C-alpha positions as CSV (number, residue, x, y, z in Angstrom):
1,M,0.0,-0.2,0.0
2,Y,3.0,2.6,1.0
3,R,4.5,2.3,-2.7
4,F,0.8,3.0,-3.9
5,V,0.4,6.1,-2.4
6,Q,4.1,6.9,-3.0
7,F,3.3,6.6,-6.7
8,L,0.0,8.3,-6.5
9,L,1.6,11.6,-4.5
10,S,4.9,11.4,-7.1
11,V,2.1,11.6,-10.2
12,V,0.2,14.3,-8.5
13,L,3.4,16.3,-7.7
14,G,4.7,15.6,-11.2
15,L,1.3,16.7,-12.9
16,F,1.4,20.3,-10.9
17,V,5.4,21.1,-11.0
18,G,5.3,19.5,-15.0
19,F,2.5,21.9,-16.4
20,S,3.1,24.9,-14.4
21,V,6.8,25.1,-15.6
22,A,5.6,24.0,-19.1
23,F,3.7,26.9,-19.8
24,I,6.3,29.3,-19.1
25,P,8.8,28.6,-21.9
26,T,6.0,27.9,-24.0
27,P,3.1,30.0,-23.0
28,D,0.8,29.4,-26.0
29,P,-2.4,28.1,-24.4
30,T,-4.1,26.9,-27.4
31,G,-1.0,25.2,-29.0
32,L,0.0,21.7,-28.7
33,L,3.5,22.1,-27.3
34,P,3.0,23.3,-24.1
35,I,0.9,19.9,-23.5
36,V,3.2,18.0,-25.0
37,V,6.2,19.9,-23.0
38,G,3.8,19.0,-20.1
39,L,3.6,15.6,-20.3
40,I,7.3,15.1,-20.9
41,L,8.1,16.8,-18.2
42,T,5.2,15.1,-16.1
43,L,7.1,11.9,-16.8
44,A,10.7,12.6,-16.1
45,L,9.5,14.5,-13.0
46,T,7.3,11.5,-11.4
47,A,10.3,9.5,-11.9
48,V,12.6,11.9,-9.9
49,F,9.7,12.2,-7.3
50,Y,8.9,8.7,-6.9
51,I,13.2,7.8,-6.0
52,G,13.5,11.2,-4.1
53,I,10.5,10.0,-1.9
54,D,11.9,6.6,-1.3
55,K,15.4,7.8,-0.3
56,A,13.6,10.6,1.9
57,A,11.3,7.4,3.9
58,S,14.1,5.5,4.0
59,S,16.6,7.6,5.8
60,R,13.9,8.2,8.7
61,T,14.3,4.6,9.3
C-alpha cells in the first residue's frame, strides 16, 4: 500500500510542477507544444519525485 500512495503522490506532484513549468517557456495556451512539454516534464518529474520520496522515507528509519 505504501508504494501505491508514494506513486500517486509522485504523479500528482509531477503533474502540478510539470505543467506549471511547461507554460513558462511555451506560453501558447491553445497550442499542442505546452501539452507535449508538460507531459514530458510530468514523466521525468514523476520518476524524480518517486525516487526522492523513497530515499527520504528510507533515511528516516
